[in-house]
C-alpha positions in Angstrom: 78.8 -11.6 0.9 76.7 -9.3 3.1 74.3 -8.7 0.2 73.9 -12.4 -0.3 73.1 -12.8 3.4 70.5 -10.0 3.2 68.9 -11.7 0.2 68.8 -15.0 1.9 67.3 -13.4 5.0 64.7 -11.6 3.0 63.9 -14.8 1.1 63.2 -16.5 4.4 60.8 -14.0 5.6 57.0 -14.2 4.8 55.9 -11.8 2.1 53.5 -9.2 3.3 50.5 -8.3 1.0 50.4 -4.9 -0.6 49.2 -2.4 2.0 47.7 -0.2 -0.7 45.6 -3.1 -2.0 44.2 -3.8 1.5 43.4 -0.1 1.9 41.6 0.1 -1.4 39.6 -3.1 -0.6 38.7 -1.9 2.8 37.6 1.5 1.4 35.4 -0.3 -1.1 33.8 -2.5 1.5 33.1 0.5 3.7 31.7 2.4 0.7 29.3 -0.5 -0.2 28.2 -0.8 3.5 27.6 2.9 3.8 25.7 3.0 0.5 23.5 0.0 1.7 22.8 1.7 5.0 21.9 4.9 3.2 19.5 3.1 0.9 18.0 1.3 3.8 17.4 4.5 5.7 15.9 6.2 2.6 14.1 3.1 1.4 10.7 4.8 1.2 12.2 7.6 -1.0 13.9 4.9 -3.1 10.6 3.1 -3.8 8.9 6.5 -4.6 11.6 7.3 -7.0 11.3 3.9 -8.6 7.5 4.5 -9.0 8.3 7.8 -10.7 10.7 6.0 -13.1 7.9 3.5 -14.0 5.5 6.3 -14.8 8.1 8.2 -16.7 8.9 5.0 -18.8 5.2 4.6 -19.6 4.7 8.3 -20.6 7.9 8.3 -22.7 7.0 5.1 -24.6 3.4 6.3 -25.3 4.8 9.6 -26.6 7.2 7.7 -28.9 4.3 5.6 -30.2 2.3 8.8 -30.8 5.2 10.4 -32.8 5.4 7.3 -35.0 1.9 8.0 -36.2 1.8 11.8 -35.9 5.2 13.5 -36.4 5.6 16.3 -33.8 8.1 17.6 -31.3 8.9 15.5 -28.3 7.6 18.0 -25.7 4.3 18.3 -27.6 3.8 14.5 -27.7 4.5 14.3 -24.0 2.0 17.1 -23.3 -0.6 15.3 -25.3 0.0 12.0 -23.5 -0.1 13.6 -20.1 -3.2 15.6 -21.0 -5.0 12.5 -22.2 -4.1 10.7 -19.0 -5.4 13.6 -16.8 -8.5 13.8 -18.9 -9.2 10.1 -18.6 -8.6 10.1 -14.8 -10.8 13.2 -14.3 -13.6 11.8 -16.4 -13.5 8.5 -14.4 -13.6 10.4 -11.1 -16.4 12.6 -12.2 -18.4 9.7 -13.5 -17.9 7.2 -10.6 -16.3 9.3 -7.9 -19.3 10.1 -5.7 -20.6 6.5 -5.9 -17.2 5.0 -5.1 -16.6 7.4 -2.2 -20.0 6.5 -0.8 -19.3 2.8 -1.1 -15.9 3.0 0.5 -17.5 4.9 3.4 -20.1 2.2 3.8 -17.4 -0.5 3.5 -15.4 1.2 6.3 -18.5 1.2 8.5 -19.4 -2.4 7.8 -15.9 -4.0 8.1 -15.8 -3.8 11.9 -19.1 -5.6 12.2 -18.0 -8.2 9.7 -14.8 -8.8 11.7 -17.0 -9.2 14.8 -19.2 -11.7 13.1 -16.2 -13.8 12.1 -14.9 -13.6 15.6 -18.2 -14.7 17.1 -18.4 -17.6 14.6 -14.8 -18.8 15.5 -15.6 -18.4 19.2 -18.4 -20.9 18.8 -16.0 -23.8 18.1 -13.0 -25.2 19.9 -10.6 -24.7 17.0 -11.9 -21.2 16.5 -11.4 -20.4 20.2 -7.9 -21.8 20.1 -7.1 -19.6 17.1 -8.5 -16.5 18.7 -6.6 -17.1 21.9 -3.3 -17.2 19.9 -4.0 -13.8 18.3 -2.3 -11.1 20.4 -4.6 -8.1 20.9 -2.9 -4.7 20.7 -2.6 -2.9 23.9 -5.3 -0.3 24.5 -4.5 2.6 26.8 -8.1 3.6 27.3 -7.3 7.3 26.8 -8.9 8.8 23.7 -7.0 11.8 22.5 -9.1 13.8 20.0 -6.3 16.3 19.2 -3.9 13.4 18.6 -6.5 11.8 16.2 -6.9 15.0 14.3 -3.2 15.8 14.0 -2.4 12.1 13.1 -5.0 12.1 10.4 -3.7 15.4 9.0 -0.1 14.1 9.1 -1.2 11.0 7.2 -3.0 13.0 4.5 0.0 15.4 4.1 2.4 12.4 3.9 0.3 10.9 1.1 0.1 14.2 -0.7 3.9 14.6 -0.4 4.5 11.1 -1.7 2.3 11.6 -4.7 4.0 15.0 -5.4 7.5 13.2 -5.3 6.3 10.5 -7.7 4.7 12.9 -10.2 7.7 15.3 -10.1 10.2 12.5 -10.7 8.1 11.1 -13.5 7.7 14.5 -15.3 11.3 15.5 -15.0 12.5 12.1 -16.3 10.1 12.0 -19.1 10.7 15.6 -20.2 14.5 15.3 -20.6 15.7 11.7 -20.0 19.0 12.3 -21.9 20.4 14.4 -19.0 19.9 11.6 -16.5 21.0 8.9 -19.0 24.3 10.8 -19.8 24.8 11.4 -16.1 24.4 7.7 -15.3 26.8 6.8 -18.1 29.5 9.0 -16.7 29.6 6.8 -13.6 30.3 3.7 -15.8 33.8 2.7 -16.9 34.5 3.1 -20.6 34.8 -0.7 -21.2 31.4 -1.2 -19.6 29.5 1.5 -21.4 28.3 -0.7 -24.3 26.8 -3.1 -21.8 25.3 -0.3 -19.8 23.7 1.1 -23.0 22.4 -2.4 -23.9 20.9 -2.7 -20.3 19.1 0.7 -20.5 17.8 -0.1 -24.0 16.5 -3.5 -22.8 15.1 -2.7 -19.4 13.1 0.3 -20.5 10.7 -1.4 -23.0 10.6 -4.4 -20.6 9.3 -2.3 -17.8 6.9 -0.5 -20.2 5.2 -3.6 -21.5 5.1 -5.2 -18.0 3.5 -2.2 -16.4 1.1 -1.5 -19.2 0.0 -5.2 -19.2 -0.3 -5.1 -15.4 -2.6 -2.0 -15.6 -4.8 -3.6 -18.2 -5.1 -6.8 -16.0 -5.9 -4.7 -13.0 -8.7 -2.9 -14.8 -10.2 -6.1 -16.2 -10.0 -7.8 -12.7 -11.7 -4.8 -11.1 -14.6 -4.9 -13.7 -15.0 -8.7 -13.5 -15.0 -8.7 -9.7 -17.5 -5.8 -9.5 -19.8 -7.4 -12.0 -19.6 -10.8 -10.3 -20.2 -9.3 -6.8 -23.1 -7.4 -8.2 -24.6 -10.6 -9.7 -24.2 -12.3 -6.3 -26.1 -9.5 -4.6 -23.2 -8.2 -2.6 -23.3 -4.6 -1.2 -20.5 -2.1 -2.0 -19.5 -4.2 -5.0 -17.8 -1.3 -6.8 -15.5 -0.6 -3.9 -14.7 -4.2 -3.5 -14.0 -4.5 -7.2 -11.7 -1.5 -7.0 -9.8 -3.0 -4.1 -9.4 -6.3 -6.0 -8.1 -4.5 -9.1 -5.6 -2.4 -7.1 -4.2 -5.3 -5.1 -3.8 -7.3 -8.3 -0.7 -5.2 -9.0 1.0 -7.6 -6.6 1.3 -10.9 -8.5 0.0 -14.1 -6.8 -0.5 -12.5 -3.4 -2.5 -9.5 -4.4 -5.7 -11.5 -5.2 -5.8 -13.0 -1.7 -5.1 -9.6 -0.1 -7.8 -7.9 -2.2 -10.3 -10.7 -1.6 -10.3 -10.4 2.2 -12.7 -7.5 2.5 -15.2 -9.2 0.1 -15.0 -12.4 2.0 -15.5 -10.7 5.4 -18.6 -8.8 4.1 -20.0 -11.9 2.5 -19.4 -14.0 5.7 -21.2 -11.4 7.8 -24.3 -11.8 5.5 -24.2 -15.6 5.1 -21.4 -18.2 5.2 -22.8 -19.7 2.0 -22.4 -16.4 0.2 -18.8 -16.3 1.4 -18.3 -19.6 -0.4 -19.7 -18.2 -3.7 -17.6 -15.0 -3.3 -14.5 -17.2 -2.7 -15.3 -19.2 -5.8 -15.7 -16.0 -7.8 -12.3 -14.7 -6.7 -10.8 -18.1 -7.7 -12.4 -18.1 -11.1 -11.4 -14.5 -11.9 -7.8 -15.2 -10.8 -7.6 -18.4 -12.9 -8.8 -16.4 -15.9 -6.4 -13.6 -15.2 -3.4 -15.8 -14.5 -3.8 -18.3 -17.3 -5.4 -16.4 -20.1 -5.4 -12.6 -19.6 -1.9 -11.8 -18.3 0.0 -14.3 -20.6 -1.7 -12.8 -23.7 -1.3 -9.1 -22.8 2.3 -9.5 -21.5 3.7 -11.3 -24.6 6.2 -8.5 -25.2 7.2 -8.1 -21.6 10.2 -9.9 -20.0 9.0 -13.1 -18.5 10.0 -14.0 -15.0 10.0 -17.5 -13.4 7.0 -17.8 -11.1 9.0 -19.3 -8.2 11.5 -16.4 -8.4 8.6 -13.9 -8.3 7.1 -15.6 -5.2 10.4 -15.7 -3.3 11.1 -12.0 -4.2 7.7 -10.8 -3.1 8.0 -12.6 0.2 11.5 -11.4 0.8 10.6 -7.8 -0.1 7.5 -8.0 2.1 9.5 -9.2 5.1 12.1 -6.4 4.6 10.0 -3.5 3.4 6.4 -4.3 4.1 3.5 -3.7 1.6 5.5 -1.1 -0.3 8.2 -3.7 -1.0 5.7 -6.2 -2.2 4.2 -3.7 -4.6 7.5 -3.1 -6.4 9.2 -6.5 -6.0 8.3 -7.7 -9.4 9.5 -4.7 -11.5 12.6 -4.5 -9.4 13.2 -8.3 -10.0 12.7 -7.6 -13.8 15.5 -5.0 -13.6 17.8 -7.4 -11.7 17.2 -10.3 -14.1 18.0 -8.1 -17.1 21.1 -6.7 -15.4 22.4 -10.2 -14.4 21.8 -11.4 -18.0 23.7 -8.5 -19.6 26.5 -7.8 -17.1 27.2 -11.3 -15.7 26.0 -14.0 -18.1 27.1 -12.2 -21.2 29.7 -9.8 -19.9 31.6 -11.9 -17.4 30.9 -15.5 -18.4 30.8 -14.7 -22.1 27.8 -17.0 -22.6 25.3 -16.3 -25.4 22.2 -17.3 -23.6 19.0 -15.9 -25.1 17.7 -12.8 -23.2 14.7 -13.2 -20.8 11.5 -13.4 -23.0 
């Protein structure tokens, strides 16, 4: 009778959730938050590591293509690819380096005057004056510290050198022996998920390779076309402006506008009409690049919806600045492939075609 009463009393009480499950869930949430905070704190290192991975992917795929035509050991093919890249870069620097450096020096000297010309022009109209008054000028202390300038410049140079060293080191170590890192990553994946993880790695690597290779070709073509067009329009420092246009073209959609700002400023300081023709040149080059060049050279790369690219670039720019904008598109490509393989196919069991 007492046992029946105890059962009835127990049945009337609310059932408490499993304390162990709550502890595990809390630990998982804290782990995710801690990992997110760590990645945020080390975001620059994360982007540099991702840059190294991109370079390693390009070197590895080029070495594979070389071994298909000339059978040889893996390390030898990697050495040949790296050597050819170094030779090409060295030849380009020796051939055009002094002229490019001189033009960049001239550009740095002319940009302040060009900005002043634009400010004077805007100040001559009511709308321009209104715009200038809404631009907050940075505070100026009035104290010029030569030692601070020297140490700041030295620190900046050393930071750039260190960043380049990190990228190159990551790229070479990954390209030399990728199996170590691949096997290490697979150890972190549950057994039931390993086929999906293998499919993900086998899909994302060639996707990144074709995207980056196509992007580099597009950057080179844009740089040459812009330099030739600016030379034909009689613009000074046309090589430096063409190089800037090519480099910023790495950022889809927004890069052309960023790279065209120096050219527009210099042209405007010469003649507003020339600025119009330079703007038209930038527009025509980007129409050619976006509608003909890139679609044809990126046929084998994973395609991404343009609206999604724009939103991702803006979001990464707001969160991480220019560095985030630079790597937004390849990171988006990785995310799209991961969502397709792990979520659409793995969890929803849908057989949608992969991103093409």
